Backbone as a ProteinNet text record, in pm:
[ID]
protein_1_A
[PRIMARY]
MTDRWLDAAYDDYHAWKGWRDERDAEGEVTRALAELRMADVPPPARLLEVGFGDGAVLKRARALGYRCAGLERVGAPLPEFGTAEIDARTGLPDRFAGEMFDLIAAFDVFEHLTVPDLIETLRGLAERLTPNGRLVARFPNMASPFGLVNQHGDITHLTALSPGSFAQVARLAGFEIVRVANGATVLGGGRGLRALLKPVALLTRKLIELVLSFAYYGRVTPLSPSVVVVARRRG
[TERTIARY]
9380.8	9338.8	9352.6	9398.8	9425.3	9292.1	9288.5	9174.2	9142.7	9022.2	8990.3	9056.8	9048.1	9111.8	9258.5	9333.1	9468.2	9481.5	9397.6	9394.4	9375.8	9268.1	9240.3	9358	9425.5	9544.9	9647	9677	9784.4	9745.5	9620.4	9573.1	9593.5	9594.1	9602.4	9746.1	9839.7	9963.8	10044	10062.1	10154.5	10091.8	9969.2	9903.8	9911	9903.6	9916	10064.9	10157.9	10295.4	10337.6	10283.7	10321.3	10460.7	10493	10619.5	10720.7	10848.4	10958.9	11033.6	11104.7	11184.9	11299.9	11365.7	11479.2	11585.8	11622	11732	11694.3	11580.4	11534.1	11534.4	11481.9	11488.6	11626.7	11720.3	11857.3	11922.9	11890	11932.1	11893.1	11768.5	11724.1	11797.7	11831.8	11895.6	12042.6	12105.7	12242.1	12243.2	12144.4	12127.3	12123.9	12035	12022.8	12150.8	12221.4	12351.1	12449.6	12451.2	12537	12511.4	12385	12343.9	12379.2	12366	12408.1	12554.1	12635.4	12779.2	12810.6	12713.6	12732	12753.6	12697.5	12702.4	12834.2	12919.8	13052.6	13040.6	12948.9	12930	12929.4	13049	13057.4	13014.9	13001.9	12975.2	13101.6	13077	12952.1	12856.9	12841.4	12754	12612.2	12537.2	12399.9	12303	12233.1	12154.3	12004.7	11928.9	11786.1	11731.2	11651.7	11575.3	11432.9	11395.6	11252.5	11186.9	11069.1	11001	11081.5	11097.8	11188.7	11123	10993.8	10929.4	10934.6	10996.9	11021.6	11149.3	11214.2	11326.9	11453	11452.5	11568.9	11699.8	11685.1	11798.9	11859.7	11774	11816.4	11892.8	11839	11900.1	12037.7	12056.4	12178.9	12279.2	12228.6	12308	12368.4	12265.4	12301.5	12422.3	12411.4	12520.5	12657.7	12648.3	12765.6	12830	12751.7	12802.7	12738.2	12644.6	12559.5	12484.3	12461.4	12361.9	12226.6	12137.6	12013	11889.5	11813.3	11681.8	11587.7	11465.9	11370.1	11242.6	11184.9	11062.2	10959.7	10833.4	10739	10623.8	10546.8	10448.7	10317.3	10296.3	10177.2	10218.4	10127.9	10157	10242.3	10268	10349.8	10480.6	10591.2	10723.2	10723.6	10812	10831.2	10872.2	10813.3	10839.1	10985.9	11035	11174	11281.3	11243.9	11346.4	11404.8	11320.9	11363.9	11490.7	11490.3	11607.8	11717.7	11695.9	11800.1	11859.6	11831.1	11893	11862.4	11746.2	11697.8	11594.4	11601.4	11496.4	11395.6	11285.7	11188.4	11061.6	11023.6	10904.4	10805.6	10684.9	10576.2	10551.9	10541.8	10495.5	10580.7	10603.8	10676.1	10810.7	10906.8	11034.6	11048.3	10942	10940	10938.1	10903.4	10913.5	11051.5	11155.2	11292.2	11341.8	11254.8	11284.2	11395	11501.1	11628.3	11720.2	11704.4	11809.8	11864	11988.7	12060	12109.1	12121.6	12169.7	12280.5	12371.7	12480.8	12428.2	12346.8	12290.7	12147.8	12078.1	11933.9	11902	11826.5	11806	11654.7	11611.1	11470.9	11476.5	11448.6	11448	11301.4	11277.7	11136.8	11024.7	11051	10957	10893.4	10979.8	10938.3	10830.2	10834.8	10735.3	10588.8	10577.1	10452.1	10392	10454.3	10408.1	10369.6	10279.1	10249.6	10358.5	10379.7	10481.4	10476.1	10370.9	10368.6	10412.4	10375.2	10408.5	10563.2	10607.4	10744.4	10834.4	10790	10875.3	10872.7	10755.9	10740.4	10834.3	10828.4	10906.3	11054.9	11090.2	11233	11281.5	11194.7	11238	11258.1	11173.4	11183.5	11308.8	11348.9	11469.3	11592.7	11585.2	11703.1	11738.3	11632.8	11653.2	11713.2	11706.8	11753.9	11890.7	11948	12081.4	12192.8	12296.7	12414	12469.2	12561.1	12610.6	12680.3	12751.7	12833.9	12757.6	12627	12552.3	12503.8	12448.9	12396.1	12258.9	12181.3	12061.4	12069.8	12030.9	12036.4	11885.6	11852.5	11713.8	11715.7	11625	11609.8	11463.7	11439.5	11303	11293.4	11183.3	11176.4	11235	11301	11378.6	11291.7	11230.2	11146.3	11231	11360.7	11452.4	11484.1	11431.6	11459.5	11332.5	11315	11208.8	11193.5	11294	11291.5	11229.7	11210.8	11149.8	11003.7	10936.7	10792.5	10721.4	10774.3	10703.2	10706.2	10827.4	10833	10732.5	10730	10647.8	10494.5	10461.2	10315.4	10262.4	10343.2	10295.3	10236	10221.2	10168.8	10092.7	9967.5	9875.6	9898.7	9988.1	10018.1	10131.5	10190.5	10288.4	10230.2	10245.2	10165.3	10251.4	10382.4	10463.3	10572.4	10576.7	10683.3	10802.5	10921.6	11045.4	11160.6	11232.3	11351.3	11474.8	11595.5	11697.3	11676.1	11644.8	11619.2	11510	11385.6	11272.3	11305.2	11369.6	11406.7	11498.2	11592.7	11683.7	11609.5	11503	11430.2	11347.7	11281.5	11214.2	11307.9	11417.4	11520	11566.6	11581.9	11641.2	11539.1	11412.9	11309.8	11307.6	11357.8	11353.2	11486.6	11584	11723	11822	11807.5	11916.3	11974.9	12094.2	12154.5	12202.6	12204.4	12243.8	12383.5	12453.1	12596.1	12636.6	12542.4	12564.8	12436.7	12435.6	12326.8	12389.7	12321.7	12381.6	12268	12298.9	12204.4	12181.8	12062.3	12036.5	12138.1	12176.2	12275.3	12219.7	12304.1	12268.5	12330	12265.3	12313.2	12321	12439.9	12457.4	12393.7	12381	12323.7	12181.5	12108.5	11960.8	11930.9	11802.9	11768.7	11805.9	11768.3	11802.4	11837.3	11911.1	11941.1	11982.7	11922.5	11975.7	11963.5	11860.6	11847.2	11969.8	12017.7	12144.7	12255.9	12275.8	12394.1	12391.9	12274.3	12271.5	12273.7	12246.2	12234.7	12364.1	12488	12599.9	12596	12557.3	12541.8	12440.2	12325.1	12216.6	12257.6	12337.2	12376.1	12481.5	12568.9	12663.5	12587	12496	12412.6	12344.7	12278.9	12214.4	12311.5	12426.7	12532.1	12565.8	12578.1	12614.3	12497.3	12372.7	12258.3	12245.1	12267.5	12265.8	12365	12491.7	12592.8	12553.2	12490.7	12450.6	12331.7	12234.4	12108.9	12136.6	12226.7	12250.9	12324.8	12435.2	12498.9	12420.7	12331.6	12248.3	12154.7	12094.1	11988.7	12031.7	12139.7	12185.7	12321.1	12398.7	12528.9	12627.7	12590.1	12677.1	12629	12709.6	12668.3	12558.2	12441.6	12331.2	12276	12244.4	12190.9	12042.5	12022.2	11908.5	11850.4	11896.8	11843.3	11701	11614.1	11475.7	11448.2	11549.8	11549.1	11674	11676.8	11796.5	11814	11941.4	11985.7	12041.1	11993.9	12055.3	12117.2	12227.4	12278.7	12286	12229.8	12213.2	12274.1	12305	12353.6	12271.4	12274.1	12213.4	12286.3	12208	12266.1	12312.6	12419.9	12468.8	12566.5
9426.1	9567.6	9615.2	9744.2	9800	9821.5	9783.1	9803.1	9945.3	9986.7	10124.5	10163.6	10076.7	10117.4	10159.2	10091.3	10122.6	10260.8	10288.7	10416.7	10523.1	10505.3	10603.8	10624.9	10510.2	10522.6	10603	10592.6	10661.4	10814.1	10836.5	10976.9	11051.5	10982.6	11050.5	11022.2	10958.8	10917	11030.6	11131.4	11239.5	11310.8	11317.3	11384.2	11283.9	11154.5	11062.3	11055.4	11056.9	11053.1	11181.8	11294.9	11422.7	11466.5	11588.2	11639.1	11645.9	11608	11611.2	11739.5	11770.3	11896.5	11878.4	11984.9	11983.2	11901.4	11880.7	11797.9	11657.2	11615.7	11473.1	11440.3	11529.7	11505.9	11496.9	11572.7	11576.1	11440.9	11394.5	11269.2	11152.3	11156.9	11055.6	11049.6	11168.2	11171.3	11121.2	11154.2	11111.5	10958.6	10910.3	10761.6	10679.8	10741.2	10677.8	10684	10800.2	10805.7	10704.4	10680	10587.6	10452.3	10416.5	10281.9	10266.6	10367.9	10376	10332.4	10384.1	10350.2	10204	10138.4	9992.7	9911.4	9965.8	9896	9903.2	10009.3	10028.7	10058.5	10146.3	10189.6	10338.9	10414.1	10552.6	10626.9	10763.2	10848.3	10842.9	10869.5	10913.9	10813.3	10702	10595.2	10645.7	10575.6	10614.7	10548.4	10630.8	10582.8	10593.9	10491.8	10495.7	10481.8	10575.9	10551	10519.6	10405.6	10359.4	10410.6	10479.3	10538.4	10651.6	10758.9	10872.1	10964.5	10954.7	11043.4	11197	11271.8	11420.4	11447.9	11341.3	11369.9	11417.9	11418.3	11472.5	11391.6	11257.5	11176.6	11192.9	11195.1	11215.2	11344.5	11448.5	11582	11580	11526.7	11514.3	11434.2	11317.7	11216.3	11293.7	11374.6	11441.2	11538.5	11604.4	11691.6	11630.9	11501.4	11423.6	11369.7	11389.7	11348.5	11219.6	11165.3	11060.6	11114	11035.6	11074.1	11010.5	11091.2	11041	11036.5	10932.2	10914.4	10856.9	10885.6	10841.4	10778.2	10687.8	10612.8	10615.3	10650	10638.1	10559.9	10477.7	10398.4	10488.2	10581.2	10677.7	10822.9	10912.5	11049.2	11109.5	11225.5	11309.9	11340.7	11338.3	11380.7	11522.4	11548.4	11687.2	11778.4	11896.3	11990	12039.2	12053.4	12108.3	12012.4	11889.9	11793.3	11822	11890.1	11915.5	12013.8	12103.1	12195.5	12129.8	12017.7	11949.6	11844.6	11833.2	11724.4	11588	11563.6	11435.8	11384.7	11274.6	11215.1	11139.5	11204.4	11133.6	11095	10971.6	10920.8	10843.8	10828.3	10754.6	10630.6	10515.8	10394.4	10271.2	10172	10052	10061	9964.4	9982.3	9981	9933.6	9937.3	10082.5	10179.3	10323.9	10362.9	10280.4	10303.4	10197.9	10145.7	10038	10088.2	9993.7	10027.9	10117.6	10153.8	10230	10126.8	10161.6	10081.8	10166	10104.4	10177.6	10101	10165.9	10097.7	10072.3	10152.2	10140.5	10173.9	10084.3	10099	10093.7	10197.3	10196.3	10200.5	10125.6	10138.2	10135.1	10251	10275.1	10268.6	10164.5	10152.3	10140.6	10064.9	10052.7	9915.7	9812.2	9682.8	9621	9662.6	9613.3	9663	9763.1	9818.3	9731.5	9632	9547.9	9408.6	9350.5	9223	9131.8	8996.7	8917.8	8912.1	8889.4	8884.3	9015.1	9130.8	9253.3	9286.5	9233.8	9258.6	9176.7	9049.3	8970.2	9037.6	9084.5	9150.2	9279.1	9346.6	9474.2	9447.1	9343.6	9306.2	9255.5	9180.1	9129.9	9253.9	9350.3	9469.2	9542.2	9550.5	9619.7	9547.4	9404.5	9332	9359.9	9385.4	9411.4	9551	9639.5	9772.2	9790.1	9674.9	9686.8	9643.9	9707.1	9669.9	9544.7	9472	9344.5	9355.9	9461	9476.9	9576.8	9605.1	9690.2	9631.8	9707.9	9660.6	9726.2	9649.9	9693	9700.9	9817.1	9836.1	9856.9	9781.3	9779.2	9791.1	9872.3	9883	9844.3	9764.2	9729.9	9686.3	9684.9	9643.2	9497	9475.8	9356.3	9249.9	9154.9	9060.3	8943.9	8950.3	8843	8897.4	9018.3	9088	9116.5	9095.7	9140.6	9294.1	9361.7	9505.3	9566.5	9479.9	9523.3	9527.6	9469.2	9446	9584.7	9669.2	9808.1	9879.3	9866.6	9930.5	9860.4	9733.4	9654.5	9675.3	9660.7	9646.6	9787	9891.3	10031.3	10098.8	10040.5	10095.1	9994	10030.7	9930.7	9921	10010.7	9999.4	9902.4	9844.7	9742.8	9608.3	9560.4	9438.5	9309.4	9319.2	9200.6	9211.8	9115.8	9118.4	9038.4	9105.2	9060.3	9039.1	8946.3	8923.4	8911.2	8915.8	8895.6	8756.9	8652.8	8524.7	8518.8	8580.7	8578.9	8659.3	8780.4	8866.7	8796.5	8721.7	8645.4	8546.3	8488	8389.6	8461.8	8579	8651.7	8701.6	8750.3	8808.2	8700	8580.6	8473.1	8441.9	8442.5	8418.5	8529.4	8650.8	8758.3	8775.1	8694.5	8694.3	8770	8781.3	8841.4	8741.5	8789.6	8716.7	8812.4	8784.5	8873.5	8874.3	8981.7	8991.5	9052.8	9122.1	9172.4	9200.4	9174.6	9212.1	9289.8	9397.4	9479.2	9554.3	9595.8	9678.9	9810.5	9868.1	10003.4	10099.8	10196.5	10298.3	10371.9	10416.7	10505.2	10635.5	10734.7	10884.4	10932.2	10986.5	11050.8	11183.2	11258.4	11389.5	11379	11498.1	11507.3	11500.4	11534.8	11548.7	11673.9	11685.5	11799.6	11764.2	11846.5	11834.6	11705.1	11650.9	11520.8	11405.4	11407.8	11302.6	11294.4	11410.5	11411	11361.8	11408.7	11368.4	11221.6	11151.9	11004.7	10916	10970	10885.5	10803.8	10853.9	10758.5	10641.6	10675.4	10573.4	10460.1	10516.8	10425.6	10333.4	10391.9	10309	10201.1	10231.2	10142.3	10025.8	10075.3	9961.4	9867.3	9930.6	9843.3	9748.4	9786.5	9702	9589.7	9605.5	9510.9	9408.9	9463.4	9374.4	9285.4	9348	9277.5	9156.6	9183.1	9073	8959.5	8996.3	8886.3	8813.2	8881.7	8809.6	8725.4	8782.2	8714.8	8590.5	8583.6	8467.5	8372.2	8418	8337.4	8253.3	8328.4	8254.5	8207.3	8259.9	8223.7	8161.3	8189.8	8138.4	8217	8328	8411.2	8555.5	8652.6	8795.6	8811.9	8858.7	8860.6	9005.7	9081.5	9214.1	9207.7	9281.1	9274.6	9419.6	9512.6	9645.8	9646.9	9753.2	9752	9750.2	9804.3	9797.3	9733	9658.6	9596.6	9633.7	9639.9	9664	9555.2	9526.3	9418.6	9475.5	9419.8	9456.6	9340.3	9355.1	9237.1	9266.5	9167	9179.7	9082.4	9093.1	9010.8	8873.6	8760	8634.3	8609.4	8525.2	8480.3	8576
6878.6	6876	7022.1	7032.4	7155.7	7234.7	7363.2	7443.5	7475.7	7491.7	7522.1	7651.6	7752.2	7875.1	7861.1	7771.4	7748.8	7676.3	7580.3	7515.6	7622.6	7707.1	7812.9	7907.3	7953.1	8035.1	7980.1	7849.1	7781	7759.3	7735.3	7727.5	7860.9	7962.4	8103	8151.9	8071.5	8127	8190.9	8120.8	8168.7	8290.6	8295.9	8412.8	8539.4	8517.7	8620.2	8670.3	8576.1	8616	8698.4	8650.8	8714.6	8663.5	8692.1	8628.2	8735.9	8696.3	8786.8	8773	8887.8	8877.2	8782	8744.5	8643.9	8683.6	8811.3	8857.1	8849.4	8868.1	8853	8705.1	8613.8	8482.3	8418.7	8467.2	8426.6	8471.5	8592.6	8637.4	8544.6	8497	8416	8276.9	8219.4	8097.5	8124.7	8228.2	8264.2	8278.6	8344.4	8363.5	8236.3	8133.3	8002.5	7918	7932.9	7858.2	7916	8048.7	8103.8	8057.3	8046.5	8000.5	7846.9	7770.2	7630.9	7623.5	7705.9	7707.6	7738.5	7801.8	7819.5	7695.3	7588.9	7470.4	7391.4	7439.9	7382	7230.9	7198.2	7061.9	7061.8	7057.5	7076.9	6949.1	6975.8	6854.4	6756.6	6636.6	6562.5	6521.1	6590	6558.7	6519.6	6445.5	6418.6	6516.6	6595.2	6714.2	6687.2	6719.7	6702	6840.4	6913.4	7035.3	7003.7	7052.8	7046.1	7168.9	7150.5	7259.3	7321.1	7235.6	7282.9	7373.7	7399.4	7502.3	7462.3	7561.5	7539.7	7461.4	7417.4	7326.5	7402.7	7533	7600.8	7582	7583.2	7558.7	7430.8	7321.5	7188	7166.8	7225.7	7211.4	7270.3	7385.2	7458.7	7371.5	7321.7	7240.9	7118.1	7057.4	6939.5	6967.1	7088.2	7121.9	7141.5	7183.4	7199.1	7074.1	6964.4	6833.7	6767.4	6840.4	6767.3	6652.9	6556.3	6447.2	6498.6	6520.6	6593.9	6518.5	6556.2	6500.5	6619.3	6604.9	6712	6655	6723.6	6687.9	6797.1	6774.3	6872.1	6804.2	6877.2	6819.4	6783.9	6867.3	6861.4	6880.5	6840.3	6864.2	6752.7	6762.4	6661.7	6712.6	6623	6660.5	6710.5	6808.8	6849.4	6741.6	6721.6	6610.6	6618.5	6732.1	6730.1	6684	6664.2	6625.8	6488.9	6405	6277.6	6272	6375.5	6377	6462	6523.7	6598.2	6523	6401.6	6311.7	6373.2	6413.6	6463.8	6379.1	6322.9	6236.7	6310.6	6351.8	6436	6359.3	6378.9	6299.8	6398.6	6346.2	6425.7	6362.8	6435.6	6382.6	6431.2	6344.1	6382.3	6311.4	6340.8	6289.9	6137	6070.3	5923.8	5870.9	5963.7	5915.5	5874.2	5923.6	5889.2	5789.9	5700.4	5621.4	5520.9	5506.1	5426	5495.7	5615.1	5685.1	5808.3	5835.9	5937.1	6044.3	6165	6280.4	6357.9	6413.7	6491.3	6635.7	6682.9	6819.4	6829.1	6893.7	6911.6	7058.2	7121.3	7255.1	7282.4	7394.2	7438.4	7587.2	7648.3	7792.4	7847.7	7928.8	7982.1	7884	7781.5	7661.5	7656	7657.3	7617.1	7712.3	7839.5	7930.2	7896.4	7813.8	7767.1	7648.1	7602.9	7489.2	7538.5	7461.8	7486.2	7428.6	7464.5	7407.8	7261.4	7197.1	7045.9	6989.2	7041.4	6994	7015.8	7134.5	7156.4	7065.3	7034.9	6941.7	6792.4	6756.6	6623.2	6617.6	6729.7	6733.9	6722.7	6812.9	6802.1	6676	6608.6	6472.3	6380.6	6388	6311.9	6338.5	6462.3	6508	6466.6	6471.1	6422.3	6270.2	6195.5	6055.9	6034	6130.3	6122.9	6184.9	6250.9	6318.4	6222.7	6227.5	6151.2	6212.4	6134	6172	6309	6336.5	6464.3	6557.8	6526	6618.1	6741.1	6821.9	6960.5	6989	7061.7	7110.6	7263.8	7314.1	7465	7512	7616	7664.2	7819.4	7877.8	8015.7	8048.7	8145.3	8194.2	8333.3	8395	8535.9	8555.1	8656.6	8676.4	8755.7	8687.3	8749.4	8807.8	8792.7	8859	9004.7	9040.6	9164.7	9235.4	9370.6	9440.6	9440.7	9412.5	9411.7	9284.7	9180.3	9060	9057.5	9169.3	9167.3	9162.2	9232.3	9243.9	9111.1	9041.3	8910.4	8807	8815.9	8713.3	8745.4	8873.2	8905.2	8949.6	8943.2	8977.8	8859.1	8745	8619.7	8541.8	8529.3	8463.3	8302	8250.2	8114.8	8088	8194.9	8186.7	8156.2	8038.6	7994.1	8000.3	8010.7	8010	8131.3	8212.2	8314	8246.5	8263	8195.9	8297.9	8288	8361.6	8248.6	8296.9	8198.3	8115.6	8194	8136.3	8032.1	8069.8	7986.6	7855.2	7884.7	7772	7669.3	7725.9	7645.2	7558.8	7608.7	7535.5	7420.5	7455.9	7352.1	7248.3	7290.7	7197.3	7101.4	7156.3	7070.7	6956.3	6989.7	6887.7	6790.8	6820	6727.9	6658.6	6676.8	6612.2	6679.9	6823.3	6892.8	6995.9	7046.2	7155.5	7257.8	7383.2	7486.6	7511.5	7522.8	7537.8	7679.1	7735.6	7864	7948.1	8068.6	8166.1	8286.5	8326.2	8428.7	8497.3	8617.7	8695	8616.7	8630.1	8575.8	8633.7	8557.7	8598.6	8715.3	8816.1	8925.2	8908.1	8951.4	8935	9074.2	9109.6	9245.1	9251.8	9147.8	9147.9	9179.8	9193.4	9216.7	9357.6	9388.1	9525.9	9597.3	9722.6	9806.5	9940.9	10008.6	10153.6	10192.9	10292.9	10361.5	10266.7	10171.8	10073.1	9995.7	9941.6	9855.4	9932.1	10061.6	10139.6	10159	10187.8	10219.3	10101	9976.6	9863.2	9838.6	9853.6	9836	9936.9	10058.2	10161.6	10118.2	10071.6	10025.9	9923	9825.3	9712.9	9752.4	9838	9893.1	9976.5	10055.2	10122.9	10033.6	9928.9	9835.2	9758.6	9729.5	9669.1	9759.1	9886.5	9985.7	9995.9	9996.5	10015.9	9887.8	9770.6	9644.3	9642.5	9694.2	9692.9	9777.3	9903.1	9994.5	9935.8	9891.3	9847	9712.5	9619.1	9491.4	9525.4	9615.3	9651.8	9721.4	9806.3	9894.5	9800.1	9703.5	9619.8	9488.5	9427.6	9295.6	9290.3	9399.7	9400.9	9318.8	9275.3	9195	9199.8	9155.2	9145.6	9043.6	9077.9	8979.9	8999.6	8887.2	8901.4	8978.6	9077.6	9162.2	9170.7	9087.9	9092.9	9046	9081.4	9037.9	8888.9	8815	8662.8	8621.1	8511.6	8461.9	8320.8	8274.9	8152.1	8068.8	7952.4	7868.3	7743.4	7694.6	7567.2	7484.2	7357.2	7278.1	7127.6	7064.9	6919.2	6837.2	6711.3	6604.8	6612.9	6604.2	6594.1	6456.4	6463.8	6321.9	6258.7
[MASK]
+++++++++++++++++++++++++++++++++++++++++++++++++++++++++++++++++++++++++++++++++++++++++++++++++++++++++++++++++++++++++++++++++++++++++++++++++++++++++++++++++++++++++++++++++++++++++++++++++++++++++++++++++++++++++++++++++++++++++++

């Protein structure tokens, strides 16, 4: 049963998060679409986004030619989705029982679940994925010291995940990992000096990542604050 404190936290979630300006919001959509492309499942594939939030990613994906559906565990689907030809539903993956998808996406969702709930959710999603389909997930990267702020800066994050621990959970649910990558970066957004220095900052981050990953792991390892995994059904 969901604790009352968690219900209260979600009731206040949008107010606590605050609203971003339009350029930041556009950057988040661009980032998500770049991460969708990591799965190499282009339109007109059927796409299901788990935890679609304000629906911005689904609306853009629909415009690109994806056949879109969305799933939220709580709340009501956005009313304008009916006119956008997006099938949005509330509940667990069994709300789409009997339907199949070529691509399933979950951006910053799985860290909000407990391990038992995550395994149950992944099993339900595996049943909804076509044999050649892909699951794309982004979550705070606990294999990196830079992921700590993302994970521990939100009390609704119930499970800390790394690529390794997610692979273990995914295997229990019938998936196998086919790709692990840094979260996508977007050069646009920001103003003034911040916008000018962003390419320099990204290059510096990449150099630091190369040094640290070789020093500690002996190989190139994603060390971005958020990591993206692509998985397929086993067997």
